N, C-alpha and C positions, 0 to 999 in steps of 0.2 A: 454579481450573482450571489444567491447566498450559500453559505459553505456546507448546508448542510443538502445542497444538490449533490455535492461533492461527493460524500460519504454513500448518498443513494444511489448513485452511481454505480459509484466501487463497488457496493454491495449486491447491487443487480448484476456485475460482470458488464457493465457497459465502459472501456476498455478505453479508445476514443471519445469519447464525452469527457472522461474523467480525465483525459490527458488534454482535450483542449478547456476544462474549467481550473485546469492547474495553469496554465500557460497563461489562462486570463487575470490569473489571482485569486483565483481560492486558497482559504487557510488549510494548507495541506498537514496540519498539527491539531487538525480541527477531531474531536470525541465524538461519541455516539452517549449512551444512558450511563451504558455497559463500560467508561471509559476507553474504549477498543479506537486508535488512530486509524487512522486514515490507509497509512500502513499497513497496519495490523489488518485490519479489512481486508486491503487487495492483499494482503500474503496466505492468508487461511482460505480465500478462492477456490474450486474446485475449476480446475483446466480438464479439457483435451488437449490431445497434441495440437491440432491445427490453433488451439487460442493459445500453450501458451507465451511464444512469443509477443502478443499484447500484453498478454500477465506482465513479463520482464519487464516491455517497453514501460509499463505504467509503473512499475514501480520504480523502474531509473529515473522518472519522467518526477517523482515524487522525492527522489532521493534529492537529486536534482537542484530541486525549488525546495529544498531545505527541510524535509520530514527529517522527524532524528529517530534513527532506528533503533537508540538506548530508551525513548519513553518506556515508561512501563502504566499496564492495564492497574486496574486496583487489586488484580492479588499477587502483581509483580512479575510479570511475562514482559517481555520484548515482543518486536514482530517476527524475531526468530521462531519461538514457540510458536506461533503460528501458522508458521508455512510448513503445506502438505509434508508427511514423512517421505514424499520421494523426489522432492523440490530439490536436488541441490543446486540447479539453475540460479534457484528464488536467492535460495541461503548464498551463494556465490553473490551475488549481484549485494547484498546486501550485506556481506562481508567485506568488499571493497569502502564500503562506506563506511564500517566500522571504525577502518582503520585511517581514514584524515581524519 
């Protein structure tokens, strides 16, 4: 499958499809035209309480499959800059992978 399908799935909030694509070998370090990685796109997604665990599971799947949390966008921001202000749980997941 095309890696652009992964970026599209993530930006549309299709968490399960995103995980399936990653597990199927999609490029987890894919970038869009703004140089955002799939991980950055996942971190910036706005979610409600019901979807939060799906978002975290997707982010963990990306990180477990080689997404680089230290990649920079064209303005020098990492995925941590893209996390929602109240997304402490998302930041904690990313921090665990920064320490590896």
